[in-house]
C-alpha positions as CSV (number, residue, x, y, z in Angstrom):
1,M,76.5,101.2,105.2
2,S,76.7,103.4,108.0
3,V,79.7,105.8,109.1
4,A,80.3,103.5,112.0
5,E,80.0,100.5,109.7
6,I,82.7,102.2,107.2
7,R,84.9,103.0,109.9
8,A,85.1,99.5,111.3
9,S,85.7,98.1,108.1
10,S,88.4,100.5,106.9
11,G,90.1,99.8,110.2
12,E,89.8,96.1,110.1
13,C,90.8,95.5,106.2
14,G,91.1,98.6,104.2
15,L,93.3,101.4,105.4
16,K,95.0,99.0,107.8
17,T,97.0,97.3,105.0
18,L,97.7,100.5,102.7
19,D,101.4,99.7,103.3
20,E,101.2,97.1,101.4
21,D,100.6,99.6,98.3
22,G,103.7,101.5,99.5
23,L,101.4,104.2,101.3
24,D,102.3,105.3,104.9
25,P,99.5,104.9,107.6
26,I,100.9,107.9,109.1
27,D,99.3,110.1,106.3
28,Y,95.7,109.0,107.2
29,P,95.1,109.3,110.9
30,M,91.5,107.7,111.7
31,P,89.7,110.2,114.3
32,R,87.7,108.2,117.1
33,L,84.0,108.2,116.5
34,N,82.5,107.5,119.3
35,V,82.9,111.0,121.3
36,G,80.4,113.1,123.7
37,S,78.4,115.7,122.1
38,A,76.7,115.4,118.7
39,E,78.9,118.5,117.4
40,A,82.0,116.4,118.2
41,Q,80.8,113.6,116.7
42,A,79.7,115.3,113.3
43,E,83.0,116.8,113.6
44,A,84.9,113.2,113.9
45,E,82.4,112.1,111.2
46,L,83.7,114.9,108.8
47,K,87.3,114.2,109.5
48,F,86.9,110.7,109.2
49,T,85.5,111.2,105.7
50,E,88.2,113.6,104.5
51,T,90.6,110.9,105.5
52,L,89.1,108.3,103.6
53,L,88.7,110.5,100.5
54,T,92.5,111.7,100.7
55,Y,93.1,107.9,100.9
56,A,91.3,107.1,97.6
57,R,92.7,110.2,95.9
58,H,96.3,109.1,96.7
59,A,95.4,105.4,95.8
60,M,93.9,106.3,92.5
61,T,96.4,109.5,91.3
62,G,99.3,109.2,93.5
63,R,100.5,110.4,96.7
64,V,103.2,112.8,94.7
65,H,101.6,114.7,92.0
66,F,104.1,114.1,89.0
67,S,104.7,117.9,88.6
68,R,106.2,117.9,91.6
69,V,109.1,115.2,90.6
70,T,109.4,116.4,87.0
71,P,108.4,119.1,84.6
72,N,108.8,116.0,81.7
73,A,105.6,114.2,82.3
74,D,101.8,114.4,81.5
75,Y,99.4,112.7,82.6
76,K,95.4,113.1,82.8
77,L,94.8,112.3,86.6
78,A,90.9,111.8,87.2
79,F,89.4,111.6,90.7
80,D,85.7,112.2,91.4
81,A,85.0,112.2,95.3
82,D,81.2,111.8,94.8
83,D,81.8,108.6,92.7
84,V,84.1,107.2,95.3
85,L,81.5,107.9,98.0
86,K,78.8,106.1,95.9
87,K,81.3,103.1,95.7
88,I,82.0,103.0,99.3
89,A,78.3,103.4,100.6
90,A,77.0,100.7,98.1
91,S,79.9,98.2,98.4
92,N,79.0,95.1,100.6
93,D,83.0,94.3,100.7
94,L,84.7,97.5,101.4
95,A,88.4,95.8,101.9
96,K,88.3,95.1,98.4
97,T,86.5,98.3,96.9
98,L,89.4,100.2,98.7
99,E,91.7,97.9,97.4
100,L,90.6,98.2,93.9
101,L,91.3,102.2,94.3
102,N,95.1,101.1,93.8
103,P,96.2,100.0,90.3
104,Q,95.2,96.8,89.3
105,Q,97.3,96.1,86.1
106,P,99.4,92.6,86.4
107,A,102.6,94.3,86.2
108,Y,102.0,96.8,89.7
109,Q,100.5,93.8,91.0
110,A,103.4,91.5,90.5
111,L,105.5,94.3,91.8
112,K,103.3,94.7,94.9
113,A,103.8,91.0,95.8
114,R,107.7,91.5,95.6
115,F,107.7,94.8,97.8
116,A,106.4,92.4,100.4
117,E,109.3,90.3,99.9
118,V,111.9,93.0,99.8
119,R,110.6,94.6,103.2
120,D,110.8,90.9,104.9
121,Q,114.4,90.7,103.5
122,T,117.2,91.6,105.9
123,D,120.1,93.7,104.9
124,E,122.8,91.9,102.8
125,T,125.4,90.4,104.4
126,A,129.6,91.3,103.9
127,A,130.2,87.7,102.7
128,T,127.2,88.2,99.9
129,R,128.7,91.5,98.7
130,I,132.5,92.4,97.3
131,G,133.7,94.5,99.4
132,N,135.6,97.8,99.4
133,G,139.5,98.2,99.0
134,P,142.3,99.3,96.8
135,V,141.6,99.4,93.1
136,L,143.4,96.0,91.6
137,R,144.8,96.3,88.4
138,Y,146.6,93.7,85.9
139,I,150.2,95.0,85.4
140,R,152.6,93.6,82.7
141,D,155.8,95.8,81.6
142,K,157.3,95.8,77.9
143,S,159.1,92.5,78.7
144,G,155.9,90.7,79.0
145,K,156.7,90.2,82.9
146,E,153.7,90.2,85.3
147,T,153.2,91.7,88.5
148,I,151.4,89.4,90.8
149,V,148.4,91.1,92.2
150,A,146.6,89.1,95.2
151,D,143.4,90.1,96.8
152,A,140.8,88.2,98.9
153,R,138.0,89.7,96.5
154,V,139.0,87.9,93.6
155,P,137.3,84.5,94.2
156,L,133.8,86.2,94.7
157,L,134.8,88.3,91.8
158,R,135.4,85.4,89.6
159,E,132.3,84.0,90.7
160,R,130.3,87.0,90.0
161,L,131.6,87.1,86.4
162,G,131.3,83.6,85.7
163,L,134.3,82.6,85.6
164,P,135.9,78.8,86.7
165,A,137.4,78.9,90.1
166,E,141.3,79.2,90.6
167,P,143.7,77.9,93.4
168,N,144.6,81.3,94.3
169,S,143.2,85.2,94.4
170,N,145.5,86.8,91.8
171,Y,143.8,89.7,89.5
172,N,145.5,88.1,86.3
173,G,144.8,89.1,82.7
174,A,141.7,87.4,81.7
175,L,140.1,88.6,85.1
176,A,141.2,91.9,83.8
177,M,139.7,91.0,80.4
178,A,136.4,90.0,82.1
179,V,136.1,92.9,84.2
180,G,136.6,95.2,81.0
181,K,133.9,93.4,79.4
182,F,131.9,93.8,82.6
183,Q,132.4,97.7,82.4
184,K,131.5,98.1,78.7
185,N,128.0,96.3,78.8
186,S,127.1,98.3,82.4
187,G,128.0,101.7,80.7
188,I,131.2,102.2,83.2
189,A,134.6,103.7,81.7
190,V,136.5,100.3,80.4
191,S,139.8,100.1,82.2
192,G,140.0,96.4,83.0
193,Q,140.3,97.7,87.0
194,L,138.4,96.9,90.0
195,N,137.1,100.1,91.3
196,G,134.4,101.5,93.1
197,P,132.0,101.9,90.5
198,T,132.6,98.5,89.1
199,I,132.1,96.9,92.6
200,E,129.1,99.1,93.0
201,A,127.4,97.9,89.5
202,L,128.9,94.0,90.4
203,N,127.1,94.3,93.6
204,G,123.5,95.8,92.4
205,P,121.2,97.8,94.3
206,T,121.7,97.5,98.3
207,R,118.0,96.6,100.2
208,A,117.0,100.1,101.1
209,R,117.8,100.7,97.4
210,K,115.3,98.1,96.3
211,L,112.5,99.8,98.4
212,D,113.3,102.7,97.0
213,S,112.8,101.5,93.4
214,V,110.0,99.6,94.2
215,L,108.1,102.1,96.3
216,A,108.8,104.8,93.2
217,T,107.7,102.8,90.4
218,M,104.6,101.8,92.6
219,E,103.9,105.5,92.8
220,R,104.3,105.8,88.8
221,W,101.8,103.3,88.1
222,R,99.3,105.6,89.9
223,W,100.0,108.1,87.6
224,M,99.1,106.2,85.0
225,P,95.4,105.4,83.5
226,R,93.7,102.5,84.7
227,E,92.9,101.1,81.2
228,L,96.4,100.4,79.4
229,G,94.3,99.4,75.9
230,R,93.5,96.0,74.7
231,T,96.6,96.8,72.0
232,H,99.5,99.1,73.5
233,V,102.9,100.0,73.5
234,M,105.0,100.5,77.0
235,L,108.2,101.8,76.5
236,N,110.7,101.6,80.1
237,I,113.3,104.2,79.6
238,P,115.5,103.1,82.3
239,D,114.9,99.6,80.8
240,F,115.5,101.0,77.2
241,F,113.4,98.7,75.7
242,L,109.6,99.1,73.7
243,R,107.3,96.1,74.1
244,V,103.6,95.8,72.1
245,Y,100.7,94.1,73.9
246,N,97.9,92.4,72.5
247,N,95.1,91.2,75.2
248,G,97.7,91.4,77.9
249,E,100.2,89.2,76.6
250,K,103.4,90.5,74.9
251,V,103.5,90.1,71.1
252,W,107.2,92.0,69.9
253,Q,109.7,94.1,71.8
254,T,112.8,96.0,70.3
255,R,115.5,98.0,71.8
256,T,115.5,101.7,71.9
257,V,117.5,104.5,72.7
258,V,116.2,107.4,74.6
259,G,117.0,110.7,75.8
260,K,120.2,111.9,77.8
261,P,119.8,112.9,81.2
262,K,120.2,116.3,80.1
263,H,117.5,115.7,77.2
264,E,115.1,113.5,79.4
265,T,112.6,111.4,77.3
266,P,109.1,112.5,79.0
267,L,106.6,110.3,80.7
268,L,103.3,110.3,78.9
269,T,100.4,108.4,77.8
270,E,99.4,109.6,74.2
271,T,97.7,107.9,71.2
272,M,99.5,106.8,68.2
273,K,97.5,108.0,65.6
274,Y,99.7,107.4,62.0
275,I,103.1,106.6,60.7
276,T,105.3,108.6,58.7
277,V,107.5,107.3,56.0
278,N,110.0,109.2,54.5
279,P,109.7,111.9,57.1
280,T,111.3,115.5,57.1
281,W,113.4,116.1,60.4
282,N,112.3,120.0,61.4
283,V,115.2,120.8,63.4
284,P,114.3,121.6,66.9
285,Q,114.6,125.4,67.9
286,S,117.0,124.1,70.8
287,I,119.0,122.3,68.7
288,I,119.6,125.0,66.1
289,Y,120.3,127.8,68.4
290,N,122.3,125.8,71.4
291,E,124.2,123.0,69.4
292,L,124.2,124.3,65.7
293,L,124.8,127.5,65.2
294,P,127.6,128.0,68.0
295,L,129.6,125.6,66.2
296,Y,129.0,127.1,62.6
297,E,130.3,130.3,64.3
298,T,133.3,129.2,66.0
299,S,134.6,125.8,64.7
300,D,132.5,124.1,62.1
301,P,131.3,126.7,59.2
302,Q,130.2,123.6,57.6
303,I,128.3,122.0,60.1
304,F,124.9,123.0,58.2
305,E,125.9,121.8,54.8
306,R,127.5,118.5,56.2
307,Q,124.5,117.6,57.5
308,G,122.7,117.8,54.8
309,L,120.0,120.8,56.3
310,K,118.2,123.3,54.4
311,M,116.4,126.4,55.5
312,E,113.2,128.3,54.8
313,R,112.5,131.4,55.8
314,D,109.2,131.8,57.2
315,R,106.3,135.0,56.8
316,D,107.1,136.3,60.7
317,G,111.0,136.9,59.3
318,S,111.8,133.7,61.7
319,V,114.2,130.7,59.6
320,R,113.0,127.0,59.6
321,V,116.1,124.4,59.5
322,F,114.8,121.0,58.2
323,Q,116.6,118.1,56.9
324,P,114.7,116.6,53.5
325,P,113.9,112.6,53.7
326,G,116.5,110.3,53.1
327,E,118.9,107.6,54.3
328,R,121.0,110.3,56.2
329,N,118.0,111.8,57.8
330,A,118.1,112.1,61.9
331,L,114.8,110.4,62.1
332,G,115.8,107.5,59.6
333,Q,113.3,106.8,57.3
334,I,110.4,106.4,59.3
335,R,108.3,108.3,61.9
336,F,105.8,107.0,65.0
337,N,103.5,109.7,65.7
338,F,101.7,110.2,69.2
339,P,100.9,113.9,69.2
340,N,102.2,115.2,72.6
341,K,102.8,118.6,74.3
342,F,106.7,117.6,74.5
343,L,107.0,117.3,71.0
344,V,108.7,113.9,70.9
345,Y,108.0,110.6,68.9
346,Q,109.7,107.1,68.0
347,H,111.6,107.0,64.9
348,D,114.3,105.3,62.8
349,T,117.6,106.5,63.0
350,P,121.0,106.2,60.7
351,E,122.9,105.8,64.0
352,K,122.3,102.2,64.6
353,H,125.7,101.2,66.6
354,Y,123.9,102.9,69.9
355,F,121.8,99.6,69.6
356,A,124.5,97.3,70.6
357,H,125.3,99.3,74.0
358,D,123.1,97.9,77.2
359,K,122.6,101.3,78.4
360,R,121.2,103.6,75.6
361,A,120.5,107.6,76.9
362,Y,121.7,109.3,73.7
363,S,119.1,111.0,72.0
364,H,117.4,114.4,72.7
365,G,114.2,113.1,73.9
366,C,112.8,111.2,71.1
367,M,112.8,107.7,71.0
368,R,115.0,105.9,68.4
369,V,113.8,102.0,67.7
370,Q,116.4,99.2,66.4
371,D,114.0,97.7,64.1
372,P,111.4,100.2,62.9
373,M,110.2,98.4,59.9
374,K,109.2,95.3,61.8
375,Y,107.8,97.9,64.5
376,A,105.6,99.0,61.4
377,E,104.4,95.7,60.6
378,V,103.2,94.6,64.0
379,L,101.5,98.1,64.7
380,L,99.6,98.0,61.6
381,S,98.3,94.1,61.9
382,Y,96.4,95.8,65.0
383,A,96.0,99.7,63.7
384,A,95.1,99.2,60.0
385,P,94.8,95.1,59.5
386,K,93.0,95.6,56.1
387,G,96.2,96.9,54.7
388,N,98.0,93.9,55.2
389,Y,101.0,96.0,55.9
390,T,104.4,94.1,56.0
391,A,108.1,95.2,57.1
392,E,108.7,94.4,53.3
393,S,106.0,96.3,51.8
394,V,106.8,99.3,53.8
395,K,110.4,99.1,52.9
396,R,108.7,99.6,49.2
397,M,107.5,102.9,49.8
398,L,111.0,104.3,50.8
399,S,111.7,107.3,48.6
400,G,112.1,110.8,48.7
401,E,108.5,111.3,49.3
402,E,106.9,111.8,52.4
403,K,104.1,109.5,52.8
404,Q,101.4,108.9,55.7
405,I,99.8,105.8,57.1
406,D,96.8,106.1,58.9
407,F,95.5,104.3,61.8
408,V,92.1,103.0,61.4
409,N,92.3,101.6,65.1
410,Q,94.4,104.1,67.5
411,I,96.8,102.2,69.9
412,P,97.7,104.1,73.4
413,V,101.7,104.6,74.0
414,H,102.9,104.6,77.5
415,I,106.3,106.1,78.4
416,T,107.0,105.0,81.7
417,Y,110.1,105.0,84.2
418,Q,110.0,101.8,86.0
419,T,113.3,101.1,87.8
420,A,112.1,98.3,89.4
421,F,109.5,95.6,87.5
422,V,109.0,91.8,87.4
423,D,110.0,90.0,84.4
424,E,108.4,87.3,82.2
425,A,110.2,85.0,84.7
426,G,108.8,86.6,87.5
427,K,112.0,87.6,88.9
428,L,112.2,90.8,90.4
429,Q,114.5,93.3,88.4
430,F,116.3,96.8,88.9
431,R,117.3,99.5,86.5
432,D,119.4,102.2,87.2
433,D,117.8,105.3,87.9
434,V,119.2,107.4,85.1
435,Y,117.1,110.9,85.5
436,G,117.4,110.6,89.1
437,L,113.6,110.8,89.4
438,D,113.4,107.9,92.3
439,A,115.8,110.0,94.1
440,K,113.7,113.1,93.8
441,L,110.2,111.2,94.8
442,I,111.7,109.8,97.7
443,S,113.2,113.1,98.9
444,I,110.0,114.6,98.6
445,L,108.0,111.7,100.9
446,K,110.9,112.0,103.5
447,G,111.4,116.0,103.3
448,S,109.3,119.1,104.4
449,E,107.8,119.3,101.1
450,R,105.9,115.9,101.7
451,Q,102.8,117.8,103.5
452,M,101.6,119.5,99.8
453,A,103.5,116.6,97.9
454,D,99.9,115.8,96.3
455,V,99.5,119.3,95.1
456,V,99.9,120.3,91.4
457,I,102.8,122.6,90.4
458,E,102.0,124.9,87.9
459,R,103.9,124.1,84.4
460,P,103.9,126.2,81.2
461,A,101.8,124.7,78.5
462,D,104.8,125.1,76.4
463,P,108.2,123.8,78.0
464,N,109.7,123.7,74.3
465,F,112.7,126.2,73.8
466,K,112.2,129.8,72.5
467,P,115.4,131.4,71.0
468,T,116.3,134.8,72.3
469,P,115.8,137.9,70.0
470,E,119.7,138.1,69.8
471,Q,120.1,134.5,68.6
472,G,117.2,134.9,65.9
473,A,119.2,137.9,64.6
474,K,122.3,135.5,64.6
475,L,120.4,132.8,62.5
476,R,119.0,135.5,60.1
477,N,122.2,137.0,59.5
478,A,124.0,134.0,58.7
479,A,121.2,133.2,56.1
480,G,121.5,136.2,54.3
481,G,119.5,139.1,56.5
482,S,116.1,140.0,55.5
483,G,116.0,139.5,51.9
484,G,118.0,137.1,49.4
485,S,120.2,134.7,49.8
486,S,124.0,136.5,50.3
487,G,124.6,135.6,53.5
488,P,127.3,132.9,54.7
489,L,124.1,130.5,54.8
490,G,122.6,131.7,51.7
491,W,123.3,128.7,49.8
492,L,120.9,126.7,51.6
493,F,118.2,129.0,50.3
494,R,119.1,128.3,46.5
């Protein structure tokens, strides 16, 4: 295929429609090829090839490099310019070839289709959204007398909450209770009052916010591997759910607790290689020095003892703090391991009450699983099928001894951030931007960083916490200095 033919094909049916994948045509200006001199023609063809390769790289690895959005992401992006040019030159259908450079996973394609629908929508009219106004409260004095508060927004509010219509617009006790229930389920401070945050949650995202969520999620799909794995695990952080897929079908799901905003669960793709039953929790350095030691020094000298923590002094003089296996262990009784540079994993937890919440960002970055024994059974049915593991047989392994179950067939694990996705019923769903990653990505695309957004920012190979010498000295002193167990925490060595 000649350059002229490639130019014509890309203009007619390739790059011309790239905005359907959320890419902006302004980033891919095509030079005019039929120019005067041979030198000008050669220069134009070089610029054309450069533009085509820029588009291909963005389609395959992202318009914005993930390192510019967050330090808490790790993907192995791959782009081979020679391979792309060979595919283009050999193509009999250039439009199809260019289209296939973008993600082809069904979830991405479904989102792409809904993106077109959202773009075609008009802004919501005021009549379909609950308007702003004074805070509505249900008021009743000690004698039981009610103060009638009426507001024109009440009928629409009742409709949104699924309550039957009434012949008045009174904000009564039943309505206040329904608002309180909605607030609890939405992670809003429960007051029973119709206030600004509650109205925002009831109305849902605006059209502009929907477009941003879809665009940002489509971009993050470009960071991920094109092959997810025949059997794989997909965890969507803003949705707080983990799902197991096999042959393109969901086979199981469970609720999860993920990292709180100041301890973000990282975005990554890694491989689960084994399960640990009766795990030991090696307390992360950041928790030891930023949380436990300050409490020990200022207000809770029994914090280590109460949490069942033990200590060991390493040869270099540093102190290791750990929690032996058991029901009180912070990891629960089972851990799912996919080695990664962030040292995060999925695990059981003794704090089961968090799973009752709709929004579940409470951890230090690891992912807690609601039904870990069933999760182990599902995974092992694919990872070690000859073992005939069940949830009950895994439970029988629970004891004080740490045990490891190796995977014969290792399973890819994808930790994703999909604030927009199409559910199994074909409905476009939106979730809160819990870590602000949508906002950051969109601000890059709209700001001065746009021109260099695809250039990687070097991040430290090991982003994990390192204590200062002063912090280390404090813990060693508390543990009894350089030798023996005579310090305030010396009992931990006995």
